[in-house]
N, C-alpha and C positions, 0 to 999 in steps of 0.2 A: 896659514890656515888654522893652526892650533891657537895662535894668539887671537885671531878673530873669534874663534869659538869661545875662548876664555872670556873675552870682553862681552860676548853675547850672554853667556851664563851669568856673569857678574851683573849685567843690566837686568836680567830676568829676576835674579834674587833681590835686587834693589827695588823691584816693582816698577821699573821704567817702561814706558811705551817705546816701541821700536818702529822705525820706518827705514827700510834699506832697499837698495836696488841691486839687482844681480843679473848678469848676462849669462845665458846658458846656450849650449849648442845642442840642437836636436839631432836625432839619428840620421835625418836626411841632410845634415850639414848646415841647415839654416840656423841663424842666431836670433834669439829673442831677448827682449829686455823685460824683466819681471820686477814688480813693486811688491815688497813684502811688508805688511803692517801687522803688528801684534800688540796686545794689551794684556796686562796681568789679570788672571781670574782669581778673585778673592772669595773665600768662604770662611765664615766665622773669624774674620780678621786676619786670616792667613792666606798667603799665595798658594793656590793649589795647582796652578799651571798657567798656560798662556793660550789665548784665543786670537785669531787673526785671519787675514785674507792674503791670497797670492793673486795678483792681477797681471795679465800680460798687457803691457803698455807700449809695445813696440811701435804700433801705428801712431799712437798719440805722440810718442817721442819724435818720430819722423816728421809728423806734421809741425811740431814745435820747432824742430831744427829748420824745416823749410821756411817757416814764418820768420825765424831769426835771420836766415840768409836773405830772404826777400826784403826784410826791413833794412838790413845792411846795404843792400843794393840801392834801395830808395834813398837812403841817407847819403849815398855817394854820387848818385847819378846827377848830371847837370840838367836833366829834364825836370819839369815841374809836375809833381805827382800829388793829386788830391783825392780824397775819398769822402763820399756823402752817404748818409743813411737813407732808409726808405722814405723818409720825410724830407729829404734833400738838405739836411743839416750837415755842416762840415764835421767830419770825424778826424781827419788827418791831413796834414800838409807836410811834405818833406822839406828839408832845410833849404834846398835850392828855391822852391816856391816861396817859402817864407821870406828869404832874403830879397828876392826880386819884387815881391808884392808888398813888402814892408810890414810883415807880420813877425813880431819878436819870436825868437826860436823857442822860448820857454813859455809862451803865452797859451792860455786855454782858448779853444776855438768855439766854445758854447755860445758866445755872443757875436760870433763872426758870421756874416751872411755871404754865401758864395757870390751872390749877385753884385756885391760891392766891387768886385774885381773885373766885371765886364765893361767893355767900351760901350758907349751909347748904342742902344738897340740890341746888345748882345744877350741880355737876360731874356728879352722877349723871344729872340731867335732860339735860345736854349729851350724855353718852355714850349714853343709852338712847332719847332722843326726838329731839333736834335733829340730831345727827350722822348717824343713819340716814336722816333726811329729806333732809339735804343731799346725801349720797352717792347717794340715789335720784333726787332731783329737781333737784339742782344749786344749790338755794338754800332758805333758810328765813327766815321773818319772824315776829316775835312780840315778847313782852315777857319780860324777865328782870331779875335783880338782881345787881349786883356790889358788892364791898366797897371803899370808898375807903381813902385812906392812914391814916385813923383807925379803920378797920374798921367804918365805918358803912354801912348799906345804901344803895345808889343805884339806884332803879328806872330802867330803860332800855328804849327801843324798840331792837330788835336786828334786824340783817340779816346773815345768814351766807351767803357765796358760795363755791362750789367752782370751782377753776381746774384744768383738766386738761392733760396733755401731749398731744402729737400722737397718741400711741398709745392715748389714753384713760385712762391711769393718773393718779391724783391727784398734782398738783404742789404746790399750796398751797390753804389755806382762809383767806379774809378774813372778819374780823368787824368790823362797823361798829355802834357803840353810840351812842345819843343820850340824854342825860340828860333825863328827863321829870319830875324832882322838882317843879319849879316848876309845870308843867302840872297835875300831880296835886293839888298844894296849892291851886291856883286852882279846880280842879274840886270839891275837898272844901269849900272856902269857899262856892262857889256853891250846892252842894247843901245846906249848912247854912243859908245864907240863905234858899233856897227853902223848906226845911222850916219855918223860923221864920215866914216869910210865910204859908205855908199854915195853920200853927197859929193865927196871929193872925187870918187871914181866917175860919177855921172857928169860932173862939170869939167873933168880933165880933157885937155886937147889930145892927149895920148889915147890910143885905142887899147882898151883893157878888156881882156876876156879870161874866163876861168873854165877849165875843162875838168871832168871827173877822170877816174882811172881808166875809163874806156874811151876817152877822147871826145866825150859828149859835152855840149855846152851846159854849164851851170849858171853862167852870168856873162853878159858883155854890156859895155856902157854905151852912152849916146853917140860918142865919137865913132865907135865901131859900127853902130847901126847906120850912121850917116855915110861912112866910107863904103860899106858893102850894100847899102840900100836895102836893109832887112829890118824886120821888127823882132825885138827880143822875145816877145810872147810866142811867136811862131817857131822860134828856133831852139828854145830851151829843151834839153834832152835829145837834141839831134846832133849827129857827129860833125866835127870840124871838117873832116874829109869831104863830106857832102857839100859843104859851102865852098871850100877852096878848089875842089876838083882834084883828080888823082895826081897830076903832075906837080901842082903847087904843094899839096899835102906831103908828097914824097920828099920835097926839098926841106920841109920843116920836121919831118918825122923823127930824125935822129936827135934833134934838139929837144923835142917833146919827150922822147924816151930817156934822155939823160936827166931831164928835170924829174921824171917819175922815179929815177934811181937816186935822187937826192942831190944832183949836181946842177947848179945854175949855169945857163948857157946863153951866149949872145951870138947873133948872126945878122947879116945885112942882106937884104934882097933888093935887087935892082930890076926894074921892069921897064921895057920899052913900050911904045904905044900899043903894040899888038898883044902884049901879055899882061899889061897892067890891069888889076882888078877893077879900076875905075878910070875914067878919062883924065888926061892931064889938063893943065891950065888951057883954057880956050884961047885959041889964037897963037899958041906957042909953037914955034917951029923946031924947038929942041926935041931931039929924039928921046931924051931922058925924061920919061913921063912921071916916074915915081921911084923913090928910094925909101925903103922902110928899114929902120933899125929895130930888131926883134930881140926881146929879152924873155927867156923862159926860166921859171923858178918853181920849185916844188910847193904845192899847197899843203901845209901841215896843220894838223889838229892841235888841240891843247896838249895832247899826250905825245906830240911830235911825230905821230904817224902820218905818212904821206897819203893824202886823199885826192890828189889831182895836180893840176898844173895851172900856174898863173902866167899869162903872156901879156907883155906891154909892148905895143908897137908904136914907134914914133916916126913921123914923116920927116926925114932929113934931106928931102930933095933940094931945097934951096941952099942948104949948107954945102951939099956936094957940088952944086952948080958953081958956087962961089970958089970952091977949091979948084 
């Protein structure tokens, strides 16, 4: 403290201007940041003293720190962040946006138009749909498409925010874009796989059915419909036990329970003419009307949680007759 005071006195005597910052603790325990500015007071060519101001800049300092933090976040985020002024001129683009859109990191944006990066029809949509919504509600969220440095379309999730001045006038508009190309590609691949699996299931000669955790139908294929003479639309959401009857369901119940516990199970059911769910071959004198090989396995989600049961039933009657 004595050394600082000595330096301060030396500067005053030399007629130097001073600008120092000091943190103080108030009686209530709060801390404030003060800016002290002084200048020499000259009279008749001699320094007669010092004049100056003491300003509490705590809030200003906090705002500056918040702005630096926000700027650091924008610089590091993989999202594309842009800011426009009230006349829709580009003020700011973060590094991720500049790299993806082909704007040099150190280039000035004064001659860059935001409309240059929209896919065809995008600029009109921004002016006619998005901007009016932002001005009316203060924000807009949705999807859009921009063009990258190679002029290829990039689908994005978009958030547009309006920032107003104290008097309510528009100050800036922030645009935050997140590239969802990979998400959409994954979704398309999943949909294609699901469509292929549905097609395979529908054309399979095996009877395929899927139950939820309560034993209600989620799906069954055409072979199942044909075997039990039912329509899928009429049975989705209804219990398997209702279709099979109490006795037949009881015979399969343990296998279903094991599948719900995560254990795949197989069993074989043999039906004579009096108990078969459908008629045997017409004209056949064989009492063996139907033999079904039943496989039960857990239906798992992407997170590996069990969400139901898959059953595949194969008619092995002819194979058993040959045996």
